[in-house]
N, C-alpha and C positions, 0 to 999 in steps of 0.2 A: 466728481461733484455734480455733473449733469450728464444725461444720456440722450444726446441729440440724435444719435443713430437710431435708438429705439423709438423715439418720437417720430422721426422721419419715416421709419418703416410702416407706421400706422397710417400715414397720410401720403405715402409715396405716389400713388396713382394720381391723386388730385394735384399735388405739387408739380409733378412732372408734366401733366397736361397743361396746367396754367403757365408754366415757364415756357413750354414749347409754343403756346399760343403767342406769347410775347415775341419769341424768336421769329415766328411766321409773320406777325404784323409789323415787326421792326420798329415799333414805337418805343424805343428804349428809355427815353427821357420824357417825363411828363405825359406819358401815354395814358390810355383809358384805364389801365389797372391802377395807376396812381390816383386818378380822380375818383374811381369807384371806391378804393380803399379809404380815401379821405372822407367820403360821405358815410361809409359804413362805420368808421370809427367815431365820427360825430354822433351818429345815432346811438351807438353803444354807450358812449360816455355821457350823452345828454348835454353836449357842449355845442355852441353855435358854430365854432370855427376850429378846424384842424388844418395846420399847415405842415405838410411833410417836409423833411429836410434830410441832410446826409448822415447825421449821427446825433447822439444825445448831447454831446458837448456843444456842438453848433447850435442845437435847439436852445440851450440855456443862454448862450451868448447872444443869439438873435433876439430872444425875448427881451433881454436887457437893452439891446440896441433899439428895438421897437418902442420901448417905454421912454426913450430919450434920456437915459441916465448919462451924466456928464463926468469927465475926469474929476476926481476928488470927492464925488458923492460916496457916501458910506453905505455899504450893503452888509447886513447882518446875516450870518449863516452859522451852521454847526461846525464845531471843531472836530467832531468824530464822524467822518465820512470820507468818501473818495475825493481825491484832489481835484477832479474836474470841476466841482462846484465852485471852489475858490479860484481855480485857474482862470476861468473866463472873467471873473471879477477883476483880477489883476491884469489880464490881457487888454481890457477896455480902459485901463488906467483909473478904474474905480478903486475905492479903498475897502478891502475886505475887513470885516470885524467879526472875529471868531468868538463864539460863546459856547458854554458847556451844554451838556445834554442831560436828559432824565436818566436815572439809574435803572429803571425798569423797562421803558420802551426804547431807550437809546436815541430817542428823537430830541430835537432841539427843545431846550427848557424855556417856556414862555417868560418866566421871571428873569432869567438871564437876558432875554431879549429886552425887556423893559429897562433893565439897568444899563444896557449898552447904547440906548438911544441918545443921540446928540442932535444939535441943530443941522448937522450935515447928513444925517441918516435919511435915505430915500427909499430903501427897499429891504424886505426880509425874504430870505430864501430858505424855507423849511424843506428839509430832505425827508421824504417818507422812507426811512431807512429799513432795509431788509424786508420790505413789503408791508409795513404797518404805517398807517396814516398818522401824521403828527397831530398835536392838539390844535385843530384848526379853529375851533370856537374861540379859544384864547388868542390865537395869532391874528385872526381877522379882527377881533375886538381891539387889539393893540394897534393894528394897522390903521383902523378907522379913527381911533383916538388921536393918532399922530400923523395922519395924512400920508401914509406910506404905501408903496406897492408891495404886493405879495406875489412872488414867483415860485410856484411849487416845483421842486425837483422830484419828478415822479418816475425816475428811471427804474426804480425797483418795486413800484407798487401799482402797476396798471391793473385795473380790475378790482382793486380794493374799494370798499365803501366807507364813507365817513358819516356817522350819525350825530347830528347836532343836538344840542340840549333842548331845542324846541320840537324835537321829534322828526324833523325832516332829515333826509339823507341825500348825499351826492357822491358821485364817483371821485376818487382821488384824481387830482388834475383838473377838476371842473369847479374848483372852489375859489382859488385866488384870481388876481387880475390876469395872470398868464401862468402857463405850466409848460414844462418840457418833459420829454420822455426819450428813452433809448430803445431801439429794437436790436441791440447787440444779440448775437445768437443765443447766449445763455439766459437772456431775460425771460420773464414769464410769457411775453409775446415777443418772440425773436425771429429775425429774418436769417438769411444765409450769407450775411455780409454785414456791412454797417448800414444803419438807418436810424432816423429819429423823427420827432414831430414836436410842434408847439401847439398848445391849445389855448383858446381864449373865448370868452363870451362877448368881448368888446369888438364890435365890427370895425371901428376906426383903427384900433390896434392891429387887427387881423389884416386890414388893407396895407398898413405900413409894413408888416412882417412879410407879406407876400411879395412886396417889391424887394425887400432886403435879401431874401433867399435867392433872388434871381438877378444879381448884379445891380440892384437898385432900379430895375426896369419894370414899369407897368405897361409900357408900349415898347416894342422892339427898337433898340438903339436910342431910346430916350431914357437917360439915367437921371432920375429925379432925386434919389437919395443915395448915400454911400451904402453899398451892399456887399454881399459875398456870393460865392458860388457854392450853394449847399442845397442839393436836390436829392430826393429819394428816387432811385432808378426803378424802372417798371418791373424788372425781374424780382426785386425785393418786395415791391408792392404786391406782386402776384403771390408770393410765398405768404405774406402777411394776410392777404385776403382769405387764403385757405385756412390759416390758423385762427383768425379772429373769432369765427363762430364757435370755436372749441375753447376759447380762453376761460370761460367760466368753469368748464369741466377740468381744464388743466389746473386752475387755481384750487378747485375742490380737491383734486388728487393731492396737491401739495398740502392742503389743510388736513386731509385725512392722514397723510404721512406724518405731519407734525404732531397730530394728536396721538398717534401710536408711539412716536419718540417720547413725548411728554409723559405718557402713561408709564413707560419703562423707567423714566428718570424720577418719577414722583417719589418723594420721601428719601431719596438717596443723598447721602452726605456729600457736601462740597460741590454739588452740581445744581445750578439754577437754570431751569429751562425757560424758554421765551414767555414773556408776559404779554397777554393780549388785552389791549384797552377796549372796553366795551364788548360788543358782540364779535363772534368769530370772523365775520366777513370784513372786518377792518384790517385784517392781516392776511396777505396772500403768500407769505413765506418765500420771497425770492431767496432768502437765506434762512436756515434754521440755526440760530446762534445761541450757544450756551455760555454761561459764566462758570469757570472752574475756580473755586475759592481757596484751594490749599497750596497754590504756588506751583502746581504740576502741569500747567498748561503747555509749556514748551516741550516738556518730556512726553506729554500726551500726544502732541503732534507727531513726534518721532515714533512713538509706539504704534499709533494708528497706521502711519505710513508703512512701518515694518510688517504690519498685518494686512497689507493690501487695501487699506481703507483711506481714500482721499479725504482731505479736510483742508480748511483754509482759516487764516487769521485775518479778519476784516474788522479793524485795521491795526497794524502793529505800531504805527507811529502817529501821534496826533498831528494835525495840520499845523498847529502853532509851533511844533518842534521841527517841522520840515525846513530845510535850508532855504528853499525858495520863498517861504512865507513867514519866516521869523520876523518879529517886530518887538521893539522895546516896550511897546504898550502892554504886551502880554506878560502876566505874572503867573507862575505855576499854581498859585493858590486860587486863581480864577477857574481852573479846570480840574477840580478834584475827581469828578466822575469820569471824565475822559481819560485822565491819567491812570485811573484804576482799571477801566475797561480794556485798555490796550494791553494790560498784563493778564487779563482773565478770559477774553472772548475766544471762542473757537466755533467755526461753522462746519456742520456735518453735511454729507451728501443730501441734496434736496432737489428732486425733479419729479416729473409726472410718471416715470416708469418704476419708481421704487416699489418693491414688494415687501410683504411682512417678514419674510425670511431674511432679507437684506437688513431691514430695520432692526430686527432682533439681534442679528450678529453684530452690527455696528454698536448698538446700545450696550450689549453685554460686554463686548470688548472694552468699551470705554469705562463702564462702571467698575469692572474688575481691576482696571489699572488705577483709576483715580482713588479708589478706597482700599487698596491693598496695604 
């Protein structure tokens, strides 16, 4: 699904040198590499504050802590996504409110958000799923009308652009009140371990978050707020500093591969290739995800694996059906799109090292099986 070895081979000398420099200066926690990466990522995203942390799940949790959400507050998010998004809501004793997604982008449905708002609603967490930005015009409008926070889950879409109706554009993660991202190795910008960050343009919120990530300390041994231990280590920052200048090229390689896949699938029965909302740069293809319409998805997974082609089903079970998050408030008729997607979606290999021969082999193997 990803070729981390091929990518590493291209940047091996730079990565090795930067890691050895950390080993030599022994500033393993909050060293110069972390501070330099933070500043460089702020410049890249066009956001005032980046606060690195230990992983993407922590990033989302810490953003909610920084915003002062209290037990019982309701947080609206998408039913069709990875569990980390709802996990942190539950861990903080907030009330997750799951809603359906759009059938074409797979992102949270703004109309479903509107219907789910109650007097207890305090925040919306749109997930920029598979690398495509959610409908942030509508989401920010809903948030402003109802005095709600917006926390972007940007774990899959770093580097994507969102173009507003007024003609302006911003990077995904630089739009809401706060955002979180993950630097898990397979992400578009990935380190060689765990890592994450929180983004915000709110200086006061950034100050709060900087204390939370470091045991609630702003001054050593003075614990002003309840915090956690969640820091990006210097070795991972060194890797990320090497990769960040290449991120746009990495994303373009993914977009080029996606275009070739989609050309191969154009006009083919029972196969729906990814829909891109707006211009191409709104989607950075963390995953290239098809819909298989004839009920052969599970058989296709088996067939591809038998032919040496890795694939994934993201996600096979809706969050509202997961044992940990079931709730009597949810009715199956509230999730028609999600319930259909979990039966149809399949993600194909997608990474910066894909070549045309590989793409053609994967596409033709799939087409022949689905339409036999």
